[in-house]
Every structure is written in C-alpha cells, then in structure tokens.
N, C-alpha and C positions, 0 to 999 in steps of 0.2 A: 728760266734760271740761267744766270750768267755762267759761261764755261771758260776755263783758263786753258792755257797751252802747256802740254807736258814739256818741261825743260830738257828732257833727255832725247825725245824723238820728234817733238813738234806736233804730235797728235793732240786732238782735243782731250781735255781732262777736266773732271769736276773740281778736284782739289789736288794740287801737287802733281805727282806722277800719274800717268794713265794706268789702267789696270794691268796691261801687259808689262810695262816697265817695272811697276811695283812687284809683279810676280817674278820678273827676271832678277831683280836686285835683292829681294827678301830672302833671308835664310829661313826656309820653312821647316827644315829638319836638321837635327844635329845627331850624329852617330858616334859612339865611342869606337876606339880602335880595337878594344877587347872588352868583353863582359865576363866577369868572374862570378861563379856561383859557389859560395863557400859552404861546405857541408861537413858535419861531424861524421867521421868514418866509423864511429862506434854506435851512436844512437840515431843518426840521421837528421839531427837538428840543423836548421839553416841560419846562417848569420846574415842579418839585414841591418844595415846602417850601424854596425858595431855591436848589435844586440842579437843574442841567440834566440831563435823562435822554435816553438815545438815542431817536431817532425809531423808530416802528414802523409797521406797515402799516394801522393803524386809521384810519378816515375821521374827518372833523371831527365828524360826527353821533355816531359811537361815542364819541369823546373827550368830547363835551359831555354825553352821557347818563351816562357813567361818572362824570364830575365831579359831576353832580347827585346821583347815588347816594352818592358818597363824602362829600358835604357834609351829608347828613342825619344828625343826631345822634339816637340812640335811647336810651331809658332802659335801665339795666343789667338790669332785670327784665323787659324786653320779650323775649318768647320767640317762636321760630319766625318771624322777620321775613321778609317777602317784599315786595320793592319792584319795581314795574313802572313804566317810564318811557315816556311818549308825547311824543316830541320834535317841536316845530314851529318852523320857521325864521321869524323875524319881521324880519329885516334881514340885511345883508351879513355881519355877524359876530355876530349876536344870535339866540338861540334861547329858546324857552319850554318848559321841561320840566314836563309834567303828571305828577305822581307819585301812584300808588296804593300805600299802605302797609298791609299786613295782618300780623297776628300775634296774640299773646295776652299779657295782663297779669294776673297773679294769678288765672289760671283763666278769664278772660273774653276772648272774641274782640274784637279791636279792628280797625277799618278807618278809614283817614283818606285824604282827597284834598287835594292841595295843588299849588301852582304855584311853580316856581323859575326865575327868569331866569338865563340863562347867556350870558356874553359871551366871545368868542374875542379874545384880545389878542395881536396880532402884533408882535414885536420881533426884534432881532438877538441871538442868544445870545453869550456871552463869546467862544466860539471863532470864530464867524463875524465878529463885530465886529473882533476882533484881526486876522483874516486880511484883512479889507477894509482895515484901517488899516496893512497891511504891517508888522505887528508880528513881531519875531523875537528870539530870545535866543541862538541858536547857529548856526554853520555848520560842516558836515562837508565837508572837502575831501579827495577821493580822487585820488591822483596816482600816476603811474608812477615811474620812476627814470631815471638817466642812460642806462641800456642800452635802455629801451623805454618807450613810452606804454601807457596802458590799452588793451586790446582792446575792441571794441564789445560782445563777449560779457560781459566783466567789467563794463562800464558798465551793461548791462541787468541783470546780477545785483545790482549795488549798488542800482539803482533798485527792483528787486523787494524787496530786504531793507528798504529805506527805507519803501516803501508798507506792507509787512506790519507793521513795528514801529509805525509811526504809527497804523495802524488798530487794532492791539492795545491801544495805550495809550489811545486814545479810547474803545474799548469798555470799558476798565477804569475809566473815569471821569475821565481827565486831559483837561481842556478845552484845555490847551496842547499836546497831542500832535497836531500837524499839520505838514504840509510846506507852507511858504509858496511855495517855488520849488525846482525842480531844473533845473539848466542844465549842458549840456556845454560845457566850456571847453577851451582849448588844454592838452593834457596830461592831462585827466581830467574830473572831475565835481564840481560844487558842489551841496550839499543844504542849503537854508536852512530852519531849524526853529523851531517855536514855543517850545521849552523847552531849557534847558541839560541837564536830566536825560535827555531823549530823545536829544539830540546825543551825550552820553557813551555811552549804551547802544548807539546805532547805530554809532558809530565803533568801539566794542569788538567788535561783531558782525562788522563788515566786516574788522577786523583779524584776528579769529580765523578768518574764512573764507579770507582771502587771504594772511595773514602780513604781514611787513614791519615798519614802524615806526609808532608812534602818539605824536603830540605834541599838547599842548593849550596854548593861550595865551588870556589874557583881556584885555579892554580896558574901561576905565571909560568909560561913556557918559552918566552923569548921576546924579541922585538921585531917589528916590521915597519919600515919607513919612520923610524924614530918613536914608534908607539908600542906600548906594552901589549903583548898578545897573551890572552888567557884561554884556558879550557875549563869548561864548567862540568860539574857532576851533579845531576839532579836525582835525588833518592826519593822514591815513592814507596813508603812502607805501608802495606795494606793492613787493615784492621783485622781483629779476630773474627768478626762476623763478615759474611758475604751475602750477596743478593740471593734470595730464595731460601735462606736459612729459616727453619721453623724453630722458634724459641718459646720458652715458658717465662712469662713475666707477669708478676702480681696475680698469679692464679689463672691466667688465660694464655691461650696459644696465639702467637703472632708470627707473621712472615716479614722478613727483612725485604723491603721493596726498593731501597735506594739509600743514598748518603748525601748529606749536606755538610761538607767540611768534616769535622770530627763527630758529628751527630749521625746516628743511624736512624733512618725512617722505617717505621714498622706499621703493619696493618693487622688488626685483629681478625683472625679467621672466623670468629663467631659472629661479631657484630659489624665488622668492616670498618670500625673506627680507627683513626690514624693517630700515631703518637711518635715520639722520638726518644732515643736512648743516648745518653751522654757516653763519652768514651769510657769513663770509669764504670758505669752501670753495664755497658756492653761487655766489659771484661768478665763480669760475674754471672750473667744470665746463662741459663742452661740451654744448650743447643740440642734439639731433639732430632733434627734431620734436615734435609734440603729438598726443595721442590724438584731438583734435577734427578733425585733418586726415586721419584714417585712411580708407581706401577698401577696398572689397570686392574680393578677388582669387580666382580659381579655382585650386584646388590640382591640380597634375599628379602629383607624387610627394611623399612625406613620410617622414622617419625621426625619430629622437629629437632630432637636433641641427639639422636644416635641412629645408626643403621647397622643391620646385620649383613655381613659380606662374606664372600669366600676368600680365604687367605690366598693371594696370588701365587704363593710358593707351595703351600701344603694342601690348598683347596679344602681346608677345614673351615667350618663356620666360626666367625669371630665378630667382635664389635668394633665399630669405628665412630669417632665423634663426627657430628654432622654440622657443617657451617650453616649459620642462619641464612635462610633464603634459598638453599640448595634443594631443589625439588627433583627427586629421582624416583623411578618406579621399579618394582621387582623385575629382575632380568636385565636391567640396564647396567652399563659400566660406569665406574667412578674412579678418579685418580686418588690414590691413598699413599701416605708415607708411613713406613714402619718406624716406631720409636720404642724406647724402653718402657713407655707407659701405654703401649698399644698403638693401633692405627689412627691416623688423623686423615679425614677426607678433605680434599681440596676442591675449590671451584674450578 
C-alpha cells in the first residue's frame, strides 16, 4: 500500500496526518464551564431541555454526577469511552465533578482528567407554581338528584377516580394534570382541576361509572396573549338508581349492575337474564335494598325457590327467595338483603 507523508511532522502516514498529529490536533472532548441541574424545590421534578420530568429516587449527588457525564461532548471517532466521576460538594448547592475519561482514538489509547463545576438550581416547576397560585381551569361537580344525595361510598369512589386520573395525566407529561381542591359540599362533591381536558375526561369517567346526566358550561374569565380564557364547569348528576340496588320490575327482582348513558343495566336475581331500564322507568321502579347492605345468614333448609334462614338480627327462622342455580346446604351461610317484602338471597 502506498503511504504518504504527514504534512505536519514529516512522518509516514496512510492518509493525511499521521495518528499522533491527528490526536494532537483533534478536539476529542468539550467541557462546559458550568453544568446546572434545575430541580423543583417542591416536588423534586427535574427540568431537561426545557421540559419538566417526573421526580425519581436518585439523590442530588447522583443527579449531579449524571449531569456532569451528560455534559461531556466526545469526538465521533472516540471509541470505547469510559467516564468515571469523583464528586465533591463545595457549597450548599454546588459540586465539583472530577472526571477521568478513557478510550481510544484512531487506534491510540487516550486518557484525560478534567473538572466540571455543577450547580443545583432550585425553582418551582410549572405545576407547583400554578398550584401555589390557586390556578385552575375547570370544576367537576358531582351531585345526586331530587330523590337522593350522593352516598359517602359514591363520594369516596369519585375521589379515587379523580386521584387516579390526575396522577395518570401527570405521569404522561401533562403539567396541568393536578387537583387543586376536592371539597364535599351540600348534595355532593366539587373537584377543582388544573386543566379543562382533565375535567372533561374525569367527568366522562364518573358519568360512565354511575350513569345520570352530564352537562358542561363555560365562563369567560379574561384574556391571555390576546386570546379569550375560559373556565368550565362540568356537572355530573347521578341517577336515582345506583349500582347494587335491588329493584322490583315486572314482578321480578333485579340488581342494578351498571349504566350505559341514561340507561340502567339490570340483571334478574332469579334467572340471571339481563335487561335495561330507561331513565323514565328507573324513576318509578321500587328500590328494595342494596347489595352493600347484605348480611350473612345461616341456612336451615333450601329448595329451588326458597330457603329457610336464621334472621341475622333476631336469629328467628324466616324465609328468603332463592336465586336460580344457587346451591346451598343446611348449616352454610348465604348473603341476604332485608326488604319490606322479606329477605332476598344473593349469589
């Protein structure tokens, strides 16, 4: 193979500069004068390239060391790089990262020692600053109806849905996905939220869980950057019926098992057949009890249609209707709901 002469030192070279001159002239590393790690002083989130990232369980020292490594620029032909950091704290929010950089460049081993100052910058992230400033865009109002208020169980379920959805939105990068306030009010629950999008998704989830009606209204509250700013109120008005209600419909006992918009889904306790009730019919059916109020009772005798049980409160013998397919033997326990028409056994 023909070899050329290095124009810098006169030594033989394959192409252009010899390996030593190429090493001497190449900028293998580039180090910043200062590395800043921007953290939220409230929640611990870290700002990377202008975007806030979720906090993790790494210590300040680990974050400072990683930031120093990330800030080191290496030549594209630098091979097998290995960077070791020795971090030393020199102030309340300042560190000095001593870096040992090892690798290879065009077949020659390279080792470099350098120091990189690192500063921890504590600020409030967008989410925390808005929460501290009582910022909000929407309010979800959950209410009962003329026949009943929300039960405490329904209120707790709504709170659980709200927390879960706000956390999920935040984990997906939405800085406005937060609950500013949840307050129990007369007749229901108010959930004050950081974004209108979260409010709409949350109201829809509550509506699909409990049924009823969903209404939205908006109010102009000002302008920002020449654009109108609105706040929305989303009202979820729960229906008369709720999940687990035992109702009498067309001479049979049914359990409310869910909702599809304004329709209540019901299942026959006797045959297990499914049906639906319109909003108008649901307003008129007789509510006998709810599965949440069921108690355990001891079976004395049982056949296909009825069973003799011990009243769980008085321990006197009484009768309970028997769902089709429910097989129990004397001495076993069964869940029963007390109604004005007697006990109803549940599967």
